[in-house]
mmCIF file as gemmi writes it, N, C-alpha and C atoms, coordinates in Angstrom:
data_model
loop_
_atom_site.group_PDB
_atom_site.id
_atom_site.type_symbol
_atom_site.label_atom_id
_atom_site.label_alt_id
_atom_site.label_comp_id
_atom_site.label_asym_id
_atom_site.label_entity_id
_atom_site.label_seq_id
_atom_site.pdbx_PDB_ins_code
_atom_site.Cartn_x
_atom_site.Cartn_y
_atom_site.Cartn_z
_atom_site.occupancy
_atom_site.B_iso_or_equiv
_atom_site.pdbx_formal_charge
_atom_site.auth_seq_id
_atom_site.auth_asym_id
_atom_site.pdbx_PDB_model_num
ATOM 1 N N . MET Axp A 1 ? 43.405 57.248 46.841 1 0 ? 1 A 1
ATOM 2 C CA . MET Axp A 1 ? 43.503 58.304 46.195 1 0 ? 1 A 1
ATOM 3 C C . MET Axp A 1 ? 44.753 59.137 46.36 1 0 ? 1 A 1
ATOM 4 N N . SER Axp A 2 ? 45.561 59.607 45.635 1 0 ? 2 A 1
ATOM 5 C CA . SER Axp A 2 ? 47.106 60.403 45.773 1 0 ? 2 A 1
ATOM 6 C C . SER Axp A 2 ? 46.521 61.821 45.902 1 0 ? 2 A 1
ATOM 7 N N . TYR Axp A 3 ? 47.308 62.685 46.622 1 0 ? 3 A 1
ATOM 8 C CA . TYR Axp A 3 ? 46.936 64.183 46.824 1 0 ? 3 A 1
ATOM 9 C C . TYR Axp A 3 ? 48.438 64.736 46.616 1 0 ? 3 A 1
ATOM 10 N N . SER Axp A 4 ? 48.141 66.021 45.679 1 0 ? 4 A 1
ATOM 11 C CA . SER Axp A 4 ? 49.743 66.438 45.687 1 0 ? 4 A 1
ATOM 12 C C . SER Axp A 4 ? 50.361 66.908 46.926 1 0 ? 4 A 1
ATOM 13 N N . PRO Axp A 5 ? 51.282 67.396 47.13 1 0 ? 5 A 1
ATOM 14 C CA . PRO Axp A 5 ? 51.87 67.767 48.1 1 0 ? 5 A 1
ATOM 15 C C . PRO Axp A 5 ? 51.21 69.328 48.789 1 0 ? 5 A 1
ATOM 16 N N . LEU Axp A 6 ? 50.868 69.701 47.675 1 0 ? 6 A 1
ATOM 17 C CA . LEU Axp A 6 ? 50.511 71.085 47.863 1 0 ? 6 A 1
ATOM 18 C C . LEU Axp A 6 ? 48.794 71.279 47.704 1 0 ? 6 A 1
ATOM 19 N N . PHE Axp A 7 ? 48.228 69.872 47.803 1 0 ? 7 A 1
ATOM 20 C CA . PHE Axp A 7 ? 46.591 70.257 47.65 1 0 ? 7 A 1
ATOM 21 C C . PHE Axp A 7 ? 45.93 71.225 48.867 1 0 ? 7 A 1
ATOM 22 N N . LYS Axp A 8 ? 46.509 70.968 49.897 1 0 ? 8 A 1
ATOM 23 C CA . LYS Axp A 8 ? 46.011 72.193 50.987 1 0 ? 8 A 1
ATOM 24 C C . LYS Axp A 8 ? 46.247 73.506 50.486 1 0 ? 8 A 1
ATOM 25 N N . LEU Axp A 9 ? 47.443 74.03 49.867 1 0 ? 9 A 1
ATOM 26 C CA . LEU Axp A 9 ? 47.574 75.265 49.215 1 0 ? 9 A 1
ATOM 27 C C . LEU Axp A 9 ? 46.428 75.441 48.356 1 0 ? 9 A 1
ATOM 28 N N . LYS Axp A 10 ? 46.1 74.653 47.333 1 0 ? 10 A 1
ATOM 29 C CA . LYS Axp A 10 ? 45.228 74.566 46.403 1 0 ? 10 A 1
ATOM 30 C C . LYS Axp A 10 ? 43.807 75.195 46.979 1 0 ? 10 A 1
ATOM 31 N N . ILE Axp A 11 ? 43.403 74.221 48.063 1 0 ? 11 A 1
ATOM 32 C CA . ILE Axp A 11 ? 41.933 74.494 48.505 1 0 ? 11 A 1
ATOM 33 C C . ILE Axp A 11 ? 42.189 75.886 49.391 1 0 ? 11 A 1
ATOM 34 N N . LYS Axp A 12 ? 42.866 76.203 49.941 1 0 ? 12 A 1
ATOM 35 C CA . LYS Axp A 12 ? 43.25 77.6 50.432 1 0 ? 12 A 1
ATOM 36 C C . LYS Axp A 12 ? 43.176 78.597 49.605 1 0 ? 12 A 1
ATOM 37 N N . ILE Axp A 13 ? 43.835 78.41 48.345 1 0 ? 13 A 1
ATOM 38 C CA . ILE Axp A 13 ? 43.59 79.571 47.313 1 0 ? 13 A 1
ATOM 39 C C . ILE Axp A 13 ? 42.005 79.676 46.9 1 0 ? 13 A 1
ATOM 40 N N . LEU Axp A 14 ? 41.54 78.549 46.537 1 0 ? 14 A 1
ATOM 41 C CA . LEU Axp A 14 ? 40.161 78.632 46.496 1 0 ? 14 A 1
ATOM 42 C C . LEU Axp A 14 ? 39.178 79.041 47.098 1 0 ? 14 A 1
ATOM 43 N N . GLU Axp A 15 ? 39.268 78.853 48.537 1 0 ? 15 A 1
ATOM 44 C CA . GLU Axp A 15 ? 38.882 79.403 49.533 1 0 ? 15 A 1
ATOM 45 C C . GLU Axp A 15 ? 38.629 80.594 49.945 1 0 ? 15 A 1
ATOM 46 N N . ARG Axp A 16 ? 39.975 81.279 49.374 1 0 ? 16 A 1
ATOM 47 C CA . ARG Axp A 16 ? 40.123 82.879 49.764 1 0 ? 16 A 1
ATOM 48 C C . ARG Axp A 16 ? 39.54 83.615 48.371 1 0 ? 16 A 1
ATOM 49 N N . PHE Axp A 17 ? 40.087 83.089 46.971 1 0 ? 17 A 1
ATOM 50 C CA . PHE Axp A 17 ? 39.593 83.749 46.166 1 0 ? 17 A 1
ATOM 51 C C . PHE Axp A 17 ? 38.825 83.316 45.02 1 0 ? 17 A 1
ATOM 52 N N . GLY Axp A 18 ? 38.413 82.068 45.08 1 0 ? 18 A 1
ATOM 53 C CA . GLY Axp A 18 ? 37.394 81.389 44.016 1 0 ? 18 A 1
ATOM 54 C C . GLY Axp A 18 ? 38.15 80.96 42.602 1 0 ? 18 A 1
ATOM 55 N N . ARG Axp A 19 ? 39.144 81.737 42.524 1 0 ? 19 A 1
ATOM 56 C CA . ARG Axp A 19 ? 39.802 81.321 41.13 1 0 ? 19 A 1
ATOM 57 C C . ARG Axp A 19 ? 41.494 81.599 41.618 1 0 ? 19 A 1
ATOM 58 N N . GLN Axp A 20 ? 42.179 80.501 40.926 1 0 ? 20 A 1
ATOM 59 C CA . GLN Axp A 20 ? 43.429 80.564 40.739 1 0 ? 20 A 1
ATOM 60 C C . GLN Axp A 20 ? 44.227 81.462 40.286 1 0 ? 20 A 1
ATOM 61 N N . TYR Axp A 21 ? 43.57 81.934 39.264 1 0 ? 21 A 1
ATOM 62 C CA . TYR Axp A 21 ? 44.279 83.139 38.44 1 0 ? 21 A 1
ATOM 63 C C . TYR Axp A 21 ? 44.288 84.403 39.355 1 0 ? 21 A 1
ATOM 64 N N . VAL Axp A 22 ? 43.325 84.654 40.084 1 0 ? 22 A 1
ATOM 65 C CA . VAL Axp A 22 ? 43.148 85.927 41.054 1 0 ? 22 A 1
ATOM 66 C C . VAL Axp A 22 ? 44.569 86 41.876 1 0 ? 22 A 1
ATOM 67 N N . ALA Axp A 23 ? 44.912 84.75 42.781 1 0 ? 23 A 1
ATOM 68 C CA . ALA Axp A 23 ? 45.711 84.535 43.661 1 0 ? 23 A 1
ATOM 69 C C . ALA Axp A 23 ? 47.235 84.725 42.806 1 0 ? 23 A 1
ATOM 70 N N . ALA Axp A 24 ? 47.323 84.034 41.752 1 0 ? 24 A 1
ATOM 71 C CA . ALA Axp A 24 ? 48.419 84.419 40.835 1 0 ? 24 A 1
ATOM 72 C C . ALA Axp A 24 ? 48.816 85.993 40.562 1 0 ? 24 A 1
ATOM 73 N N . LYS Axp A 25 ? 47.705 86.424 40.196 1 0 ? 25 A 1
ATOM 74 C CA . LYS Axp A 25 ? 47.949 88.078 40.145 1 0 ? 25 A 1
ATOM 75 C C . LYS Axp A 25 ? 48.543 88.691 41.355 1 0 ? 25 A 1
ATOM 76 N N . LEU Axp A 26 ? 47.552 88.39 42.16 1 0 ? 26 A 1
ATOM 77 C CA . LEU Axp A 26 ? 48.099 89.05 43.724 1 0 ? 26 A 1
ATOM 78 C C . LEU Axp A 26 ? 49.713 88.533 43.937 1 0 ? 26 A 1
ATOM 79 N N . LEU Axp A 27 ? 50.274 87.534 43.561 1 0 ? 27 A 1
ATOM 80 C CA . LEU Axp A 27 ? 51.167 86.9 43.827 1 0 ? 27 A 1
ATOM 81 C C . LEU Axp A 27 ? 52.521 87.308 42.888 1 0 ? 27 A 1
ATOM 82 N N . GLY Axp A 28 ? 51.829 88.241 41.756 1 0 ? 28 A 1
ATOM 83 C CA . GLY Axp A 28 ? 53.111 88.48 40.786 1 0 ? 28 A 1
ATOM 84 C C . GLY Axp A 28 ? 53.703 87.206 39.871 1 0 ? 28 A 1
ATOM 85 N N . LEU Axp A 29 ? 52.518 86.225 39.798 1 0 ? 29 A 1
ATOM 86 C CA . LEU Axp A 29 ? 52.882 85.235 39.117 1 0 ? 29 A 1
ATOM 87 C C . LEU Axp A 29 ? 52.084 84.858 37.94 1 0 ? 29 A 1
ATOM 88 N N . ARG Axp A 30 ? 52.472 84.078 36.842 1 0 ? 30 A 1
ATOM 89 C CA . ARG Axp A 30 ? 51.405 83.873 35.686 1 0 ? 30 A 1
ATOM 90 C C . ARG Axp A 30 ? 50.621 82.722 36.311 1 0 ? 30 A 1
ATOM 91 N N . ASP Axp A 31 ? 49.61 82.701 35.783 1 0 ? 31 A 1
ATOM 92 C CA . ASP Axp A 31 ? 48.671 81.577 36.175 1 0 ? 31 A 1
ATOM 93 C C . ASP Axp A 31 ? 49.269 80.253 35.858 1 0 ? 31 A 1
ATOM 94 N N . ASP Axp A 32 ? 49.921 79.933 34.742 1 0 ? 32 A 1
ATOM 95 C CA . ASP Axp A 32 ? 50.723 78.587 34.47 1 0 ? 32 A 1
ATOM 96 C C . ASP Axp A 32 ? 51.767 78.528 35.475 1 0 ? 32 A 1
ATOM 97 N N . GLU Axp A 33 ? 52.463 79.507 35.774 1 0 ? 33 A 1
ATOM 98 C CA . GLU Axp A 33 ? 53.677 79.167 37.118 1 0 ? 33 A 1
ATOM 99 C C . GLU Axp A 33 ? 53.074 78.658 38.403 1 0 ? 33 A 1
ATOM 100 N N . LEU Axp A 34 ? 51.902 79.329 38.695 1 0 ? 34 A 1
ATOM 101 C CA . LEU Axp A 34 ? 51.176 79.013 39.931 1 0 ? 34 A 1
ATOM 102 C C . LEU Axp A 34 ? 50.421 77.545 39.869 1 0 ? 34 A 1
ATOM 103 N N . SER Axp A 35 ? 50.137 76.951 38.526 1 0 ? 35 A 1
ATOM 104 C CA . SER Axp A 35 ? 50.041 75.632 38.312 1 0 ? 35 A 1
ATOM 105 C C . SER Axp A 35 ? 51.005 74.87 38.478 1 0 ? 35 A 1
ATOM 106 N N . LEU Axp A 36 ? 52.124 75.498 38.061 1 0 ? 36 A 1
ATOM 107 C CA . LEU Axp A 36 ? 53.425 74.284 38.072 1 0 ? 36 A 1
ATOM 108 C C . LEU Axp A 36 ? 53.641 73.74 39.458 1 0 ? 36 A 1
ATOM 109 N N . ILE Axp A 37 ? 53.63 75.021 40.347 1 0 ? 37 A 1
ATOM 110 C CA . ILE Axp A 37 ? 53.879 74.991 41.684 1 0 ? 37 A 1
ATOM 111 C C . ILE Axp A 37 ? 53.056 73.966 42.571 1 0 ? 37 A 1
ATOM 112 N N . LEU Axp A 38 ? 51.632 74.225 42.142 1 0 ? 38 A 1
ATOM 113 C CA . LEU Axp A 38 ? 50.685 73.481 42.556 1 0 ? 38 A 1
ATOM 114 C C . LEU Axp A 38 ? 50.445 71.946 42.401 1 0 ? 38 A 1
ATOM 115 N N . MET Axp A 39 ? 51.075 71.563 40.986 1 0 ? 39 A 1
ATOM 116 C CA . MET Axp A 39 ? 51.328 70.325 40.737 1 0 ? 39 A 1
ATOM 117 C C . MET Axp A 39 ? 52.585 69.488 41.056 1 0 ? 39 A 1
ATOM 118 N N . GLY Axp A 40 ? 53.474 70.459 41.644 1 0 ? 40 A 1
ATOM 119 C CA . GLY Axp A 40 ? 54.592 70.006 42.157 1 0 ? 40 A 1
ATOM 120 C C . GLY Axp A 40 ? 55.714 69.836 41.297 1 0 ? 40 A 1
ATOM 121 N N . ARG Axp A 41 ? 55.635 70.567 40.079 1 0 ? 41 A 1
ATOM 122 C CA . ARG Axp A 41 ? 56.717 70.449 39.265 1 0 ? 41 A 1
ATOM 123 C C . ARG Axp A 41 ? 57.552 71.834 39.101 1 0 ? 41 A 1
ATOM 124 N N . LYS Axp A 42 ? 57.334 72.732 40.089 1 0 ? 42 A 1
ATOM 125 C CA . LYS Axp A 42 ? 58.403 73.767 40.269 1 0 ? 42 A 1
ATOM 126 C C . LYS Axp A 42 ? 58.039 73.71 41.833 1 0 ? 42 A 1
ATOM 127 N N . ARG Axp A 43 ? 59.286 74.327 42.561 1 0 ? 43 A 1
ATOM 128 C CA . ARG Axp A 43 ? 59.359 74.506 43.775 1 0 ? 43 A 1
ATOM 129 C C . ARG Axp A 43 ? 58.928 76.027 44.357 1 0 ? 43 A 1
ATOM 130 N N . LEU Axp A 44 ? 58.433 76.074 45.433 1 0 ? 44 A 1
ATOM 131 C CA . LEU Axp A 44 ? 58.112 77.495 46.322 1 0 ? 44 A 1
ATOM 132 C C . LEU Axp A 44 ? 59.675 77.849 46.701 1 0 ? 44 A 1
ATOM 133 N N . THR Axp A 45 ? 59.976 79.167 46.581 1 0 ? 45 A 1
ATOM 134 C CA . THR Axp A 45 ? 60.907 79.673 46.975 1 0 ? 45 A 1
ATOM 135 C C . THR Axp A 45 ? 60.672 80.345 48.686 1 0 ? 45 A 1
ATOM 136 N N . GLU Axp A 46 ? 61.535 80.603 49.78 1 0 ? 46 A 1
ATOM 137 C CA . GLU Axp A 46 ? 61.132 81.285 50.669 1 0 ? 46 A 1
ATOM 138 C C . GLU Axp A 46 ? 60.272 82.58 50.485 1 0 ? 46 A 1
ATOM 139 N N . GLU Axp A 47 ? 60.874 83.1 49.664 1 0 ? 47 A 1
ATOM 140 C CA . GLU Axp A 47 ? 60.182 84.364 49.226 1 0 ? 47 A 1
ATOM 141 C C . GLU Axp A 47 ? 58.717 84.256 48.684 1 0 ? 47 A 1
ATOM 142 N N . MET Axp A 48 ? 58.405 82.951 47.85 1 0 ? 48 A 1
ATOM 143 C CA . MET Axp A 48 ? 57.116 82.966 47.401 1 0 ? 48 A 1
ATOM 144 C C . MET Axp A 48 ? 56.274 82.309 48.64 1 0 ? 48 A 1
ATOM 145 N N . ILE Axp A 49 ? 56.817 81.704 49.43 1 0 ? 49 A 1
ATOM 146 C CA . ILE Axp A 49 ? 55.878 81.544 50.765 1 0 ? 49 A 1
ATOM 147 C C . ILE Axp A 49 ? 55.694 82.292 51.607 1 0 ? 49 A 1
ATOM 148 N N . VAL Axp A 50 ? 56.633 83.157 52.01 1 0 ? 50 A 1
ATOM 149 C CA . VAL Axp A 50 ? 56.186 84.628 52.665 1 0 ? 50 A 1
ATOM 150 C C . VAL Axp A 50 ? 55.046 85.303 52.218 1 0 ? 50 A 1
ATOM 151 N N . SER Axp A 51 ? 55.09 85.57 50.673 1 0 ? 51 A 1
ATOM 152 C CA . SER Axp A 51 ? 53.943 86.217 49.859 1 0 ? 51 A 1
ATOM 153 C C . SER Axp A 51 ? 52.805 85.488 50.145 1 0 ? 51 A 1
ATOM 154 N N . LEU Axp A 52 ? 52.729 84.242 49.89 1 0 ? 52 A 1
ATOM 155 C CA . LEU Axp A 52 ? 51.633 83.361 50.325 1 0 ? 52 A 1
ATOM 156 C C . LEU Axp A 52 ? 51.016 83.388 51.522 1 0 ? 52 A 1
ATOM 157 N N . GLU Axp A 53 ? 51.654 83.435 52.545 1 0 ? 53 A 1
ATOM 158 C CA . GLU Axp A 53 ? 51.058 83.759 53.973 1 0 ? 53 A 1
ATOM 159 C C . GLU Axp A 53 ? 50.395 85.12 53.988 1 0 ? 53 A 1
ATOM 160 N N . LYS Axp A 54 ? 51.2 85.97 53.302 1 0 ? 54 A 1
ATOM 161 C CA . LYS Axp A 54 ? 50.479 87.362 53.267 1 0 ? 54 A 1
ATOM 162 C C . LYS Axp A 54 ? 49.152 87.359 52.473 1 0 ? 54 A 1
ATOM 163 N N . VAL Axp A 55 ? 49.242 86.995 51.521 1 0 ? 55 A 1
ATOM 164 C CA . VAL Axp A 55 ? 48.07 86.779 50.621 1 0 ? 55 A 1
ATOM 165 C C . VAL Axp A 55 ? 46.853 86.002 51.045 1 0 ? 55 A 1
ATOM 166 N N . LEU Axp A 56 ? 47.137 84.964 51.7 1 0 ? 56 A 1
ATOM 167 C CA . LEU Axp A 56 ? 46.37 84.12 52.25 1 0 ? 56 A 1
ATOM 168 C C . LEU Axp A 56 ? 45.907 84.392 53.635 1 0 ? 56 A 1
ATOM 169 N N . ARG Axp A 57 ? 46.628 85.269 54.066 1 0 ? 57 A 1
ATOM 170 C CA . ARG Axp A 57 ? 46.411 85.402 55.452 1 0 ? 57 A 1
ATOM 171 C C . ARG Axp A 57 ? 46.448 84.486 56.695 1 0 ? 57 A 1
ATOM 172 N N . THR Axp A 58 ? 47.444 83.501 56.458 1 0 ? 58 A 1
ATOM 173 C CA . THR Axp A 58 ? 47.596 82.189 57.169 1 0 ? 58 A 1
ATOM 174 C C . THR Axp A 58 ? 48.969 81.703 57.232 1 0 ? 58 A 1
ATOM 175 N N . SER Axp A 59 ? 49.27 81.111 58.18 1 0 ? 59 A 1
ATOM 176 C CA . SER Axp A 59 ? 50.626 80.702 58.633 1 0 ? 59 A 1
ATOM 177 C C . SER Axp A 59 ? 50.972 79.288 57.526 1 0 ? 59 A 1
ATOM 178 N N . ARG Axp A 60 ? 52.419 79.365 56.996 1 0 ? 60 A 1
ATOM 179 C CA . ARG Axp A 60 ? 52.637 78.077 56.324 1 0 ? 60 A 1
ATOM 180 C C . ARG Axp A 60 ? 52.075 76.678 56.65 1 0 ? 60 A 1
ATOM 181 N N . LYS Axp A 61 ? 52.174 76.786 58.056 1 0 ? 61 A 1
ATOM 182 C CA . LYS Axp A 61 ? 51.798 75.349 58.684 1 0 ? 61 A 1
ATOM 183 C C . LYS Axp A 61 ? 50.314 74.736 58.189 1 0 ? 61 A 1
ATOM 184 N N . ASP Axp A 62 ? 49.519 75.841 57.644 1 0 ? 62 A 1
ATOM 185 C CA . ASP Axp A 62 ? 48.234 75.452 57.39 1 0 ? 62 A 1
ATOM 186 C C . ASP Axp A 62 ? 48.382 74.85 55.718 1 0 ? 62 A 1
ATOM 187 N N . PHE Axp A 63 ? 49.529 75.075 55.043 1 0 ? 63 A 1
ATOM 188 C CA . PHE Axp A 63 ? 49.244 74.906 53.359 1 0 ? 63 A 1
ATOM 189 C C . PHE Axp A 63 ? 50.36 74.131 52.96 1 0 ? 63 A 1
ATOM 190 N N . LEU Axp A 64 ? 51.522 74.134 53.976 1 0 ? 64 A 1
ATOM 191 C CA . LEU Axp A 64 ? 52.597 73.21 53.515 1 0 ? 64 A 1
ATOM 192 C C . LEU Axp A 64 ? 53.113 72.013 54.228 1 0 ? 64 A 1
ATOM 193 N N . PRO Axp A 65 ? 53.455 71.008 54.003 1 0 ? 65 A 1
ATOM 194 C CA . PRO Axp A 65 ? 53.981 69.987 54.557 1 0 ? 65 A 1
ATOM 195 C C . PRO Axp A 65 ? 55.249 70.333 55.315 1 0 ? 65 A 1
ATOM 196 N N . GLU Axp A 66 ? 55.179 69.875 56.369 1 0 ? 66 A 1
ATOM 197 C CA . GLU Axp A 66 ? 56.801 70.163 57.208 1 0 ? 66 A 1
ATOM 198 C C . GLU Axp A 66 ? 58.145 69.653 56.133 1 0 ? 66 A 1
ATOM 199 N N . SER Axp A 67 ? 57.823 68.664 55.704 1 0 ? 67 A 1
ATOM 200 C CA . SER Axp A 67 ? 58.77 67.893 54.64 1 0 ? 67 A 1
ATOM 201 C C . SER Axp A 67 ? 58.886 68.502 53.572 1 0 ? 67 A 1
ATOM 202 N N . TYR Axp A 68 ? 58.197 69.674 52.893 1 0 ? 68 A 1
ATOM 203 C CA . TYR Axp A 68 ? 58.241 70.079 51.83 1 0 ? 68 A 1
ATOM 204 C C . TYR Axp A 68 ? 59.72 70.804 51.357 1 0 ? 68 A 1
ATOM 205 N N . PRO Axp A 69 ? 60.555 70.555 50.564 1 0 ? 69 A 1
ATOM 206 C CA . PRO Axp A 69 ? 61.579 71.035 50.134 1 0 ? 69 A 1
ATOM 207 C C . PRO Axp A 69 ? 61.569 72.269 49.161 1 0 ? 69 A 1
ATOM 208 N N . LYS Axp A 70 ? 61.929 73.381 49.965 1 0 ? 70 A 1
ATOM 209 C CA . LYS Axp A 70 ? 62.01 74.748 49.191 1 0 ? 70 A 1
ATOM 210 C C . LYS Axp A 70 ? 63.141 74.707 48.174 1 0 ? 70 A 1
ATOM 211 N N . GLU Axp A 71 ? 62.69 75.607 46.982 1 0 ? 71 A 1
ATOM 212 C CA . GLU Axp A 71 ? 63.932 75.668 45.897 1 0 ? 71 A 1
ATOM 213 C C . GLU Axp A 71 ? 65.041 76.651 46.756 1 0 ? 71 A 1
ATOM 214 N N . LYS Axp A 72 ? 66.208 76.644 46.139 1 0 ? 72 A 1
ATOM 215 C CA . LYS Axp A 72 ? 67.384 77.373 46.736 1 0 ? 72 A 1
ATOM 216 C C . LYS Axp A 72 ? 67.232 78.864 45.826 1 0 ? 72 A 1
ATOM 217 N N . GLN Axp A 73 ? 67.708 79.739 46.758 1 0 ? 73 A 1
ATOM 218 C CA . GLN Axp A 73 ? 67.494 81.188 46.355 1 0 ? 73 A 1
ATOM 219 C C . GLN Axp A 73 ? 68.602 81.256 45.539 1 0 ? 73 A 1
ATOM 220 N N . ARG Axp A 74 ? 68.367 82.38 44.346 1 0 ? 74 A 1
ATOM 221 C CA . ARG Axp A 74 ? 69.649 82.485 43.324 1 0 ? 74 A 1
ATOM 222 C C . ARG Axp A 74 ? 70.171 83.935 43.67 1 0 ? 74 A 1
């Protein structure tokens, strides 16, 4: 079985909020944007990672693989 690189993030979101759209709203994202991130089709920026740490009340070590390449800031 193959897991997406952000499988742990998806689990953390569901454990904390029960629904993905609740987390998306708190992060200032549309639900479809968060879905793209969780599927690996859109990269997290450092700003989004910091927001996730705050909203999930956990460290990035708990949901991001060390090798995860972040999107460049614009």
